[in-house]
C-alpha positions in Angstrom: 13.0 2.9 -13.4 9.4 1.7 -13.8 9.3 0.8 -10.1 9.7 4.5 -9.2 7.1 5.9 -11.5 4.5 3.2 -10.8 4.9 3.7 -7.0 4.4 7.4 -7.5 1.3 6.9 -9.6 -0.2 4.7 -6.9 0.7 7.2 -4.3 -1.2 10.2 -5.8 -4.0 8.6 -7.8 -6.5 5.8 -7.8 -4.5 3.9 -10.4 -2.9 0.6 -9.4 -0.1 -0.3 -11.8 2.1 -3.3 -11.0 5.2 -2.5 -9.0 8.5 -4.4 -9.1 12.0 -3.7 -7.8 13.7 -3.7 -11.2 13.6 -1.3 -14.1 11.8 -1.5 -17.4 8.8 -3.4 -16.2 6.1 -1.4 -18.0 5.3 -1.8 -21.7 2.6 0.9 -21.8 2.4 4.2 -19.9 0.2 4.0 -16.8 -2.4 6.7 -16.5 -3.9 7.9 -13.2 -6.5 10.6 -12.5 -5.5 12.8 -9.5 -8.5 14.5 -7.9 -7.7 17.6 -5.8 -11.3 18.3 -5.0 -14.8 17.7 -6.6 -14.1 20.2 -9.4 -10.4 20.0 -10.0 -8.4 17.1 -11.3 -5.5 16.3 -13.7 -4.2 13.2 -15.4 -0.7 11.9 -14.6 1.2 9.3 -16.8 4.4 7.4 -16.0 6.9 7.2 -18.8 9.2 4.2 -17.9 11.9 2.4 -19.8 14.0 5.5 -20.6 17.6 4.3 -21.0 20.6 5.8 -22.7 20.0 5.7 -26.4 16.2 5.8 -26.1 16.1 8.8 -28.4 17.8 6.7 -31.1 15.4 3.8 -30.6 17.0 1.8 -27.8 14.4 -0.2 -25.8 10.9 1.3 -25.9 12.1 4.7 -24.7 11.6 6.5 -28.0 8.0 5.3 -28.1 7.4 6.6 -24.7 9.1 9.9 -25.4 6.3 10.6 -28.0 3.7 10.5 -25.2 5.4 13.5 -23.5 4.5 15.8 -26.4 1.0 16.3 -25.0 1.9 16.9 -21.4 1.8 20.3 -19.7 4.5 19.5 -17.1 7.3 17.0 -16.8 8.0 15.5 -13.4 11.6 14.2 -13.3 11.8 11.6 -10.5 15.2 10.8 -9.1 15.9 8.1 -6.5 18.1 9.6 -3.8 18.5 6.3 -2.1 19.3 3.8 -5.0 19.2 0.1 -4.3 22.7 -0.3 -5.7 25.6 1.8 -4.3 27.1 1.8 -7.8 24.2 3.9 -9.1 25.0 7.6 -9.4 21.7 9.6 -9.1 23.3 12.7 -10.7 24.6 10.7 -13.7 21.2 9.0 -14.1 19.4 12.3 -14.0 21.7 13.9 -16.6 21.2 10.8 -18.8 17.4 11.4 -18.8 17.8 15.1 -19.7 20.2 14.2 -22.5 17.6 11.8 -24.0 15.1 14.6 -24.1 17.6 16.8 -25.9 18.5 14.1 -28.4 14.8 13.4 -29.1 14.3 17.0 -29.9 17.2 16.9 -32.3 16.0 13.8 -34.1 12.3 14.3 -34.2 12.2 18.1 -34.1 8.8 18.4 -32.4 6.9 21.6 -32.6 7.0 21.8 -28.8 10.5 20.6 -27.8 10.6 18.3 -24.8 13.7 19.8 -23.3 11.9 23.2 -23.2 8.8 22.0 -21.4 8.3 23.0 -17.8 10.1 20.4 -15.7 10.1 19.8 -11.9 12.5 17.7 -10.0 11.1 15.1 -7.6 13.7 13.7 -5.2 12.2 10.4 -4.1 12.9 7.9 -1.2 14.1 10.7 1.1 12.7 8.7 4.0 15.4 6.0 3.4 18.2 8.5 4.1 19.6 7.5 7.5 19.7 10.4 10.0 20.6 8.4 13.1 24.1 9.7 13.1 23.7 13.0 11.2 20.3 14.6 11.8 21.0 16.8 8.7 21.8 14.0 6.4 18.6 14.3 4.4 18.9 18.0 3.9 22.6 17.7 3.0 22.0 15.0 0.4 19.3 17.0 -1.2 21.5 20.1 -1.3 24.4 18.1 -2.7 22.3 16.7 -5.4 20.8 20.0 -6.5 24.3 21.5 -6.6 26.0 18.6 -8.5 23.1 18.4 -10.9 23.2 22.1 -11.5 19.4 22.5 -10.9 17.7 25.9 -10.4 14.1 24.9 -11.0 11.3 23.7 -8.7 12.3 20.9 -6.3 10.1 18.6 -4.2 11.5 16.1 -1.7 9.0 13.2 -1.5 8.6 9.6 -0.5 6.2 7.9 -3.0 5.9 4.8 -0.8 4.5 6.5 2.2 3.2 9.7 0.7 5.5 12.2 2.4 5.5 15.5 0.5 3.0 14.2 -2.1 0.0 16.3 -1.0 1.9 19.5 -1.3 3.2 18.4 -4.7 -0.3 17.5 -6.0 -1.6 20.9 -5.1 1.3 22.6 -6.7 0.8 20.6 -9.9 -2.9 21.4 -9.9 -2.1 25.1 -9.6 0.3 24.9 -12.5 -2.2 23.0 -14.6 -4.9 25.5 -13.9 -2.6 28.4 -14.8 -1.6 26.7 -18.0 -5.2 25.9 -19.0 -6.2 29.5 -18.3 -3.3 30.8 -20.5 -4.3 28.4 -23.3 -7.9 29.6 -23.2 -6.9 33.3 -23.1 -4.7 33.1 -26.2 -7.4 32.3 -28.7 -9.6 35.1 -27.1 -6.8 37.6 -27.7 -6.4 36.4 -31.2 -10.1 36.6 -31.9 -10.3 40.1 -30.5 -7.3 41.2 -32.6 -9.0 39.7 -35.7 -12.3 41.4 -34.8 -10.4 44.7 -34.4 -8.7 44.3 -37.7 -12.0 43.5 -39.4 -13.6 46.6 -37.9 -10.7 48.7 -39.1 -11.0 47.3 -42.6 -14.8 47.9 -42.6 -14.2 51.5 -41.5 -11.7 52.0 -44.2 -14.2 50.8 -46.8 -16.8 53.3 -45.5 -14.3 56.1 -45.6 -13.6 55.3 -49.2 -17.2 55.4 -50.3 
């Protein structure tokens, strides 16, 4: 839902996208610059409007899926306290993953979306009532992770009041820094290999003379 992603963008960056309590409110991805300190920052974008069939062109989802190709990390936000009791968070989460897989099958991108690093953000945990059961929040998180079959990184947050967002931001920054370092090292390794091969070829020519 656009409301979820827009609220999250507002929580961790200086961007101020419009927020509404209904899905599919955004026609263009919202961008926000997240500054961890004076020298470190990253850009976050919300990709709203993903509905079942998005990969085949339903809604504007297919358009938005293209924006994911340039990202280093996908943050999958799941509402653990949906407005409607008829909404199944596990089913909704599986639907998003399925759209990523379908998009890869149809467009066949060089860097498949379903294989990109993806973290699970369990949002609205502050709305889980613990007045009767003090472990209700932890139990719902554990139940979701089990039912969703998730084994990757998980962050329990509340985008509306910022709970858990600071730890998440620093974790994202560390991931981005590590990815950037790996991207810069790879060309260096290739250049060194090319230089070594050139040196070997030059030596072979000298030996033949």
